[in-house]
A tleap script that builds the chain and sets N, CA, C and O, in Angstrom:
source leaprc.protein.ff14SB
mol = sequence {
  NMET THR ARG LYS SER LEU TRP LEU PHE SER
  ILE LEU LEU ILE THR LEU THR GLY CYS PRO
  SER LYS GLU LYS LYS LYS ASP THR TYR MET
  ASP GLN LEU TRP ARG GLU GLY TYR GLY PHE
  ASN ASN PRO ASN ALA ASP ARG ARG LYS GLU
  GLY LEU ALA PRO VAL ASP MET ASP GLY SER
  VAL HIE ARG CLYS
}
set mol.1.N position { 157.317 103.381 88.539 }
set mol.1.CA position { 156.663 102.567 89.553 }
set mol.1.C position { 157.102 101.113 89.411 }
set mol.1.O position { 157.295 100.593 88.312 }
set mol.2.N position { 157.243 100.511 90.520 }
set mol.2.CA position { 157.576 99.093 90.479 }
set mol.2.C position { 156.299 98.291 90.298 }
set mol.2.O position { 155.197 98.830 90.407 }
set mol.3.N position { 156.445 97.032 90.027 }
set mol.3.CA position { 155.265 96.184 89.834 }
set mol.3.C position { 154.433 96.090 91.104 }
set mol.3.O position { 153.203 96.094 91.057 }
set mol.4.N position { 155.118 96.005 92.236 }
set mol.4.CA position { 154.400 95.867 93.503 }
set mol.4.C position { 153.573 97.122 93.796 }
set mol.4.O position { 152.415 97.014 94.197 }
set mol.5.N position { 154.148 98.300 93.604 }
set mol.5.CA position { 153.402 99.531 93.874 }
set mol.5.C position { 152.270 99.721 92.864 }
set mol.5.O position { 151.207 100.230 93.219 }
set mol.6.N position { 152.482 99.322 91.627 }
set mol.6.CA position { 151.429 99.402 90.625 }
set mol.6.C position { 150.284 98.461 90.969 }
set mol.6.O position { 149.115 98.809 90.807 }
set mol.7.N position { 150.624 97.270 91.443 }
set mol.7.CA position { 149.609 96.297 91.851 }
set mol.7.C position { 148.819 96.822 93.046 }
set mol.7.O position { 147.593 96.714 93.066 }
set mol.8.N position { 149.501 97.389 94.043 }
set mol.8.CA position { 148.822 97.947 95.214 }
set mol.8.C position { 147.928 99.129 94.830 }
set mol.8.O position { 146.822 99.277 95.350 }
set mol.9.N position { 148.413 99.961 93.922 }
set mol.9.CA position { 147.610 101.086 93.451 }
set mol.9.C position { 146.349 100.590 92.749 }
set mol.9.O position { 145.273 101.159 92.932 }
set mol.10.N position { 146.474 99.539 91.951 }
set mol.10.CA position { 145.310 98.981 91.252 }
set mol.10.C position { 144.282 98.434 92.235 }
set mol.10.O position { 143.084 98.664 92.075 }
set mol.11.N position { 144.747 97.714 93.249 }
set mol.11.CA position { 143.841 97.167 94.263 }
set mol.11.C position { 143.146 98.298 95.014 }
set mol.11.O position { 141.941 98.235 95.257 }
set mol.12.N position { 143.897 99.326 95.380 }
set mol.12.CA position { 143.321 100.473 96.087 }
set mol.12.C position { 142.275 101.175 95.228 }
set mol.12.O position { 141.211 101.543 95.726 }
set mol.13.N position { 142.562 101.362 93.963 }
set mol.13.CA position { 141.624 102.021 93.060 }
set mol.13.C position { 140.339 101.213 92.905 }
set mol.13.O position { 139.244 101.776 92.917 }
set mol.14.N position { 140.465 99.913 92.762 }
set mol.14.CA position { 139.285 99.049 92.635 }
set mol.14.C position { 138.470 99.070 93.918 }
set mol.14.O position { 137.240 99.096 93.876 }
set mol.15.N position { 139.148 99.058 95.052 }
set mol.15.CA position { 138.460 99.065 96.345 }
set mol.15.C position { 137.695 100.364 96.551 }
set mol.15.O position { 136.544 100.337 96.985 }
set mol.16.N position { 138.308 101.485 96.250 }
set mol.16.CA position { 137.653 102.773 96.471 }
set mol.16.C position { 136.497 103.015 95.516 }
set mol.16.O position { 135.483 103.589 95.912 }
set mol.17.N position { 136.627 102.596 94.288 }
set mol.17.CA position { 135.532 102.812 93.340 }
set mol.17.C position { 134.377 101.864 93.594 }
set mol.17.O position { 133.251 102.141 93.181 }
set mol.18.N position { 134.631 100.755 94.261 }
set mol.18.CA position { 133.577 99.793 94.553 }
set mol.18.C position { 132.809 100.095 95.824 }
set mol.18.O position { 131.801 99.444 96.096 }
set mol.19.N position { 133.255 101.064 96.610 }
set mol.19.CA position { 132.574 101.393 97.861 }
set mol.19.C position { 131.254 102.095 97.560 }
set mol.19.O position { 131.206 102.980 96.706 }
set mol.20.N position { 130.191 101.712 98.246 }
set mol.20.CA position { 128.904 102.369 97.996 }
set mol.20.C position { 128.902 103.796 98.528 }
set mol.20.O position { 129.512 104.089 99.556 }
set mol.21.N position { 128.221 104.662 97.828 }
set mol.21.CA position { 128.100 106.040 98.289 }
set mol.21.C position { 126.927 106.154 99.248 }
set mol.21.O position { 126.034 105.306 99.253 }
set mol.22.N position { 126.932 107.188 100.045 }
set mol.22.CA position { 125.863 107.389 101.023 }
set mol.22.C position { 124.774 108.263 100.395 }
set mol.22.O position { 124.637 109.441 100.726 }
set mol.23.N position { 124.021 107.674 99.503 }
set mol.23.CA position { 122.942 108.406 98.858 }
set mol.23.C position { 121.696 108.345 99.720 }
set mol.23.O position { 121.471 107.379 100.449 }
set mol.24.N position { 120.891 109.394 99.623 }
set mol.24.CA position { 119.621 109.389 100.338 }
set mol.24.C position { 118.676 108.393 99.687 }
set mol.24.O position { 118.713 108.163 98.478 }
set mol.25.N position { 117.846 107.819 100.511 }
set mol.25.CA position { 116.826 106.917 99.982 }
set mol.25.C position { 115.836 107.753 99.177 }
set mol.25.O position { 115.325 108.760 99.666 }
set mol.26.N position { 115.571 107.340 97.964 }
set mol.26.CA position { 114.623 108.083 97.143 }
set mol.26.C position { 113.205 107.758 97.584 }
set mol.26.O position { 112.838 106.596 97.751 }
set mol.27.N position { 112.429 108.797 97.766 }
set mol.27.CA position { 111.045 108.615 98.187 }
set mol.27.C position { 110.196 108.115 97.032 }
set mol.27.O position { 110.344 108.560 95.894 }
set mol.28.N position { 109.327 107.206 97.335 }
set mol.28.CA position { 108.358 106.765 96.351 }
set mol.28.C position { 107.098 107.614 96.511 }
set mol.28.O position { 106.952 108.358 97.481 }
set mol.29.N position { 106.220 107.491 95.570 }
set mol.29.CA position { 104.965 108.228 95.621 }
set mol.29.C position { 104.164 107.837 96.858 }
set mol.29.O position { 103.527 108.684 97.485 }
set mol.30.N position { 104.198 106.550 97.207 }
set mol.30.CA position { 103.461 106.077 98.381 }
set mol.30.C position { 104.042 106.643 99.675 }
set mol.30.O position { 103.297 106.948 100.607 }
set mol.31.N position { 105.367 106.785 99.740 }
set mol.31.CA position { 105.997 107.375 100.925 }
set mol.31.C position { 105.546 108.818 101.116 }
set mol.31.O position { 105.282 109.249 102.238 }
set mol.32.N position { 105.459 109.557 100.022 }
set mol.32.CA position { 105.023 110.952 100.106 }
set mol.32.C position { 103.580 111.041 100.572 }
set mol.32.O position { 103.252 111.880 101.411 }
set mol.33.N position { 102.713 110.188 100.042 }
set mol.33.CA position { 101.313 110.195 100.465 }
set mol.33.C position { 101.182 109.820 101.935 }
set mol.33.O position { 100.362 110.399 102.648 }
set mol.34.N position { 101.969 108.868 102.395 }
set mol.34.CA position { 101.924 108.435 103.791 }
set mol.34.C position { 102.290 109.595 104.719 }
set mol.34.O position { 101.626 109.817 105.732 }
set mol.35.N position { 103.348 110.335 104.371 }
set mol.35.CA position { 103.752 111.465 105.213 }
set mol.35.C position { 102.719 112.588 105.194 }
set mol.35.O position { 102.639 113.370 106.141 }
set mol.36.N position { 101.933 112.673 104.129 }
set mol.36.CA position { 100.887 113.691 104.065 }
set mol.36.C position { 99.652 113.299 104.853 }
set mol.36.O position { 98.774 114.135 105.067 }
set mol.37.N position { 99.559 112.048 105.292 }
set mol.37.CA position { 98.457 111.636 106.148 }
set mol.37.C position { 97.456 110.702 105.512 }
set mol.37.O position { 96.449 110.362 106.134 }
set mol.38.N position { 97.708 110.275 104.277 }
set mol.38.CA position { 96.787 109.358 103.615 }
set mol.38.C position { 97.127 107.924 103.997 }
set mol.38.O position { 98.297 107.596 104.194 }
set mol.39.N position { 96.121 107.071 104.102 }
set mol.39.CA position { 96.351 105.658 104.387 }
set mol.39.C position { 95.620 105.204 105.628 }
set mol.39.O position { 95.305 106.004 106.509 }
set mol.40.N position { 95.354 103.913 105.688 }
set mol.40.CA position { 94.632 103.314 106.800 }
set mol.40.C position { 95.531 103.259 108.035 }
set mol.40.O position { 96.688 102.848 107.949 }
set mol.41.N position { 94.993 103.675 109.181 }
set mol.41.CA position { 95.738 103.711 110.454 }
set mol.41.C position { 96.999 104.566 110.363 }
set mol.41.O position { 98.031 104.217 110.935 }
set mol.42.N position { 96.918 105.667 109.656 }
set mol.42.CA position { 98.061 106.552 109.490 }
set mol.42.C position { 98.043 107.610 110.591 }
set mol.42.O position { 97.079 108.368 110.690 }
set mol.43.N position { 99.085 107.679 111.419 }
set mol.43.CA position { 99.124 108.669 112.491 }
set mol.43.C position { 99.520 110.063 112.019 }
set mol.43.O position { 99.457 111.013 112.799 }
set mol.44.N position { 99.925 110.206 110.766 }
set mol.44.CA position { 100.464 111.483 110.308 }
set mol.44.C position { 99.419 112.581 110.189 }
set mol.44.O position { 99.755 113.758 110.315 }
set mol.45.N position { 98.171 112.230 109.951 }
set mol.45.CA position { 97.139 113.275 109.871 }
set mol.45.C position { 97.045 114.015 111.204 }
set mol.45.O position { 96.992 115.245 111.230 }
set mol.46.N position { 97.024 113.275 112.304 }
set mol.46.CA position { 96.978 113.904 113.626 }
set mol.46.C position { 98.293 114.595 113.964 }
set mol.46.O position { 98.293 115.663 114.575 }
set mol.47.N position { 99.398 114.003 113.578 }
set mol.47.CA position { 100.707 114.606 113.860 }
set mol.47.C position { 100.855 115.934 113.138 }
set mol.47.O position { 101.421 116.875 113.692 }
set mol.48.N position { 100.357 116.025 111.917 }
set mol.48.CA position { 100.446 117.287 111.173 }
set mol.48.C position { 99.594 118.367 111.820 }
set mol.48.O position { 99.988 119.533 111.854 }
set mol.49.N position { 98.414 117.982 112.340 }
set mol.49.CA position { 97.551 118.953 113.023 }
set mol.49.C position { 98.221 119.492 114.278 }
set mol.49.O position { 98.052 120.661 114.625 }
set mol.50.N position { 98.986 118.636 114.963 }
set mol.50.CA position { 99.671 119.033 116.190 }
set mol.50.C position { 101.008 119.714 115.922 }
set mol.50.O position { 101.658 120.181 116.857 }
set mol.51.N position { 101.424 119.778 114.674 }
set mol.51.CA position { 102.677 120.433 114.323 }
set mol.51.C position { 103.910 119.558 114.497 }
set mol.51.O position { 105.032 120.065 114.511 }
set mol.52.N position { 103.716 118.257 114.631 }
set mol.52.CA position { 104.836 117.333 114.795 }
set mol.52.C position { 105.338 116.855 113.434 }
set mol.52.O position { 104.628 116.933 112.432 }
set mol.53.N position { 106.555 116.367 113.422 }
set mol.53.CA position { 107.127 115.830 112.188 }
set mol.53.C position { 106.429 114.520 111.831 }
set mol.53.O position { 106.107 113.738 112.725 }
set mol.54.N position { 106.189 114.266 110.552 }
set mol.54.CA position { 105.539 113.012 110.162 }
set mol.54.C position { 106.466 111.822 110.373 }
set mol.54.O position { 107.688 111.963 110.408 }
set mol.55.N position { 105.862 110.652 110.513 }
set mol.55.CA position { 106.643 109.421 110.639 }
set mol.55.C position { 106.607 108.673 109.315 }
set mol.55.O position { 105.640 108.763 108.559 }
set mol.56.N position { 107.680 107.933 109.049 }
set mol.56.CA position { 107.734 107.097 107.857 }
set mol.56.C position { 106.953 105.816 108.106 }
set mol.56.O position { 106.476 105.577 109.215 }
set mol.57.N position { 106.826 104.997 107.075 }
set mol.57.CA position { 106.054 103.761 107.196 }
set mol.57.C position { 106.647 102.797 108.215 }
set mol.57.O position { 105.930 101.977 108.787 }
set mol.58.N position { 107.961 102.893 108.444 }
set mol.58.CA position { 108.592 102.003 109.420 }
set mol.58.C position { 108.493 102.531 110.845 }
set mol.58.O position { 108.960 101.876 111.777 }
set mol.59.N position { 107.894 103.703 111.029 }
set mol.59.CA position { 107.696 104.262 112.364 }
set mol.59.C position { 108.753 105.257 112.787 }
set mol.59.O position { 108.611 105.884 113.837 }
set mol.60.N position { 109.811 105.426 112.006 }
set mol.60.CA position { 110.844 106.394 112.362 }
set mol.60.C position { 110.394 107.790 111.950 }
set mol.60.O position { 109.649 107.952 110.984 }
set mol.61.N position { 110.851 108.793 112.689 }
set mol.61.CA position { 110.482 110.177 112.396 }
set mol.61.C position { 111.203 110.607 111.130 }
set mol.61.O position { 112.408 110.397 110.990 }
set mol.62.N position { 110.463 111.210 110.209 }
set mol.62.CA position { 111.020 111.614 108.918 }
set mol.62.C position { 111.926 112.820 109.094 }
set mol.62.O position { 111.562 113.793 109.755 }
set mol.63.N position { 113.098 112.749 108.502 }
set mol.63.CA position { 114.050 113.864 108.517 }
set mol.63.C position { 114.250 114.321 107.085 }
set mol.63.O position { 114.429 113.503 106.182 }
set mol.64.N position { 114.220 115.605 106.883 }
set mol.64.CA position { 114.389 116.161 105.529 }
set mol.64.C position { 115.820 116.142 105.106 }
set mol.64.O position { 116.142 116.571 103.998 }
savepdb mol mol.pdb
quit
């Protein structure tokens, strides 16, 4: 390998290893309780009775 190709390979390797992975957001204990319907002004208790998917604290529909 020439110096230039070795340098480019090093930059590429550093760039690829530094890219963030698309990991799922880890649920906290409070997030789990919220989806189960606990909490003040929580719409999930009624949503669960109606068979709808629970919403997260930010209002988006929870996806498994």
